[in-house]
C-alpha positions in Angstrom: 2.3 -7.0 13.8 4.7 -7.8 11.0 7.9 -5.8 11.2 7.7 -4.8 7.6 4.4 -3.0 8.3 5.8 -1.0 11.2 8.8 0.4 9.2 8.1 3.9 7.9 8.1 4.1 4.1 10.2 7.3 4.1 12.8 5.6 6.3 12.9 2.6 3.8 13.5 5.0 1.0 16.3 6.7 2.9 18.0 3.3 3.7 17.6 2.3 0.1 19.1 5.6 -1.3 21.8 6.4 1.3 22.9 2.9 2.3 22.1 0.9 -0.9 20.0 -1.3 1.3 18.5 -4.0 -0.8 16.4 -5.3 2.0 14.6 -1.9 2.3 14.0 -2.0 -1.5 12.6 -5.6 -1.2 10.2 -4.5 1.5 9.0 -1.5 -0.5 8.6 -3.8 -3.6 6.6 -6.5 -1.9 4.4 -4.0 0.0 3.5 -1.9 -3.0 3.8 -4.2 -6.1 0.2 -5.4 -6.1 -1.5 -2.1 -5.2 0.5 -0.4 -7.9 -0.4 -3.0 -10.5 -4.1 -2.4 -9.7 -3.5 1.4 -9.9 -1.8 1.0 -13.3 -4.9 -0.9 -14.6 -6.7 2.4 -14.5 -4.5 3.3 -17.6 -3.8 -0.1 -19.1 -6.2 -3.0 -19.1 -3.7 -5.9 -19.6 -2.7 -7.4 -16.3 0.6 -8.7 -17.5 1.5 -5.4 -19.1 0.7 -3.6 -15.9 2.9 -6.0 -13.9 5.8 -5.5 -16.4 5.4 -1.7 -16.1 5.3 -1.7 -12.3 8.3 -4.0 -12.2 10.3 -1.8 -14.7 9.3 1.2 -12.6 10.7 -0.4 -9.5 13.9 -1.2 -11.4 14.3 2.4 -12.5 13.7 3.5 -8.9 16.5 1.1 -7.7 18.9 2.3 -10.5 18.3 5.9 -9.7 17.9 5.5 -5.9 20.8 7.9 -5.1 19.3 10.8 -7.1 15.6 10.4 -6.2 13.9 13.6 -5.3 10.9 13.0 -3.0 9.0 16.3 -3.1 5.8 15.4 -1.2 6.0 11.8 0.0 7.4 8.4 -0.9 3.9 7.1 -1.7 3.3 9.9 -4.1 6.7 9.2 -5.7 5.6 5.6 -6.3 2.2 6.6 -7.7 3.7 9.3 -9.9 6.4 7.0 -11.2 4.0 4.3 -12.1 1.5 6.8 -13.7 4.3 8.3 -15.8 5.5 4.9 -16.9 1.9 4.0 -17.9 1.6 7.2 -19.9 4.9 6.6 -21.6 3.8 3.1 -22.5 0.5 4.4 -23.9 2.3 7.1 -25.9 4.6 4.5 -27.4 1.6 2.2 -28.2 -0.2 5.1 -29.8 2.8 6.1 -31.9 3.3 2.5 -33.0 -0.3 2.2 -33.8 -0.2 5.4 -36.0 2.8 4.0 -37.9 1.1 0.7 -38.6 -2.4 1.8 -39.3 -4.2 4.8 -40.5 -5.1 6.7 -37.3 -8.8 6.7 -36.5 -9.6 9.7 -34.1 -12.7 7.8 -32.9 -10.5 5.2 -31.2 -9.7 6.2 -27.7 -6.6 4.4 -26.4 -6.8 5.6 -22.9 -9.5 5.6 -20.2 -11.9 8.4 -19.9 -10.9 11.2 -17.4 -13.6 10.0 -15.1 -11.9 6.6 -14.7 -8.5 8.0 -13.7 -8.0 9.0 -10.2 -5.1 11.2 -9.0 -3.5 10.7 -5.7 -5.2 13.9 -4.5 -8.6 12.5 -5.6 -8.0 9.2 -3.8 -7.1 11.1 -0.7 -10.3 13.1 -0.9 -12.3 9.8 -1.3 -10.6 8.4 1.7 -11.2 11.5 3.8 -14.9 11.5 2.8 -15.2 7.9 3.9 -13.4 8.7 7.2 -15.8 11.6 7.8 -18.6 9.0 8.0 -16.9 7.2 10.9 -17.9 8.1 14.5 -15.5 10.7 15.9 -13.8 8.4 18.5 -13.2 5.6 15.9 -12.0 8.1 13.3 -9.6 9.7 15.7 -8.1 6.4 16.7 -7.8 5.3 13.1 -6.1 8.6 12.0 -3.7 8.5 15.0 -2.6 5.0 14.0 -2.5 5.2 10.2 -1.6 8.8 9.6 0.4 9.7 12.7 2.0 6.3 13.0 1.2 6.0 16.7 1.1 2.6 18.4 -2.0 1.2 20.0 -0.5 1.7 23.4 0.4 5.3 22.7 -3.2 6.0 21.4 -4.7 4.3 24.5 -2.6 6.5 26.7 -3.4 9.7 24.9 -7.2 8.9 24.5 -7.4 7.5 28.1 -8.9 4.2 26.8 -7.7 0.6 27.0 -5.5 -1.0 24.3 -8.4 -3.5 23.7 -10.7 -0.5 23.0 -8.2 0.8 20.5 -8.0 -2.6 18.8 -11.8 -2.7 18.7 -12.0 0.8 17.2 -9.4 -0.1 14.5 -11.3 -3.3 13.6 -14.5 -1.4 13.3 -12.9 1.4 11.3 -11.3 -1.0 8.8 -14.5 -3.0 8.4 -16.5 0.2 7.7 -13.9 1.6 5.4 -13.6 -1.8 3.5 -17.4 -1.5 2.8 -17.3 2.2 2.0 -14.2 2.0 -0.2 -14.6 -1.4 -1.8 -14.1 0.0 -5.3 -11.0 1.9 -4.4 -9.4 -0.3 -1.7 -6.3 -1.4 -3.7 -5.5 2.2 -4.4 -6.3 3.5 -0.9 -3.9 0.9 0.5 -1.1 3.0 -0.9 -2.1 5.8 1.5 -2.6 3.7 4.5 0.2 1.2 4.5 
């Protein structure tokens, strides 16, 4: 397993904020840049604009790293920061549009509410998909992805072999990939 995937996101944020650790920031950036770009496309349809917004958001996070307030989780901080940046961008675009053209109220510059998923909604979608897994497979998946336990620790606690844990994880990821195919880039934020 890649070392970057085993490092806890909250620990990376602590290293970045308290120790000015550029390597921790780099790991966070490369792990979450693509999924956050996909997330931002819920608000803004231009891929290049989304990439710019996510990159600028990461730059703000780095500049303000010592004063970051993580209220729920680091993942939620990333999602909320990108969402706010997208909303700010849309507001600026709308304001600019109003100045340049006569405003037409029939034009909708943002997605419909049904197309925008909050972090809580995505979490509900993930948990609904997890509920469809067999109990033993779901338990192993949750122990690994949500509790951060190693395969060896799970095998010991569940009284099964490490190979069985690996098999369960493979099955769970395969089933979740099918079940969550439309949401996978966003769900990655919750599972990485």
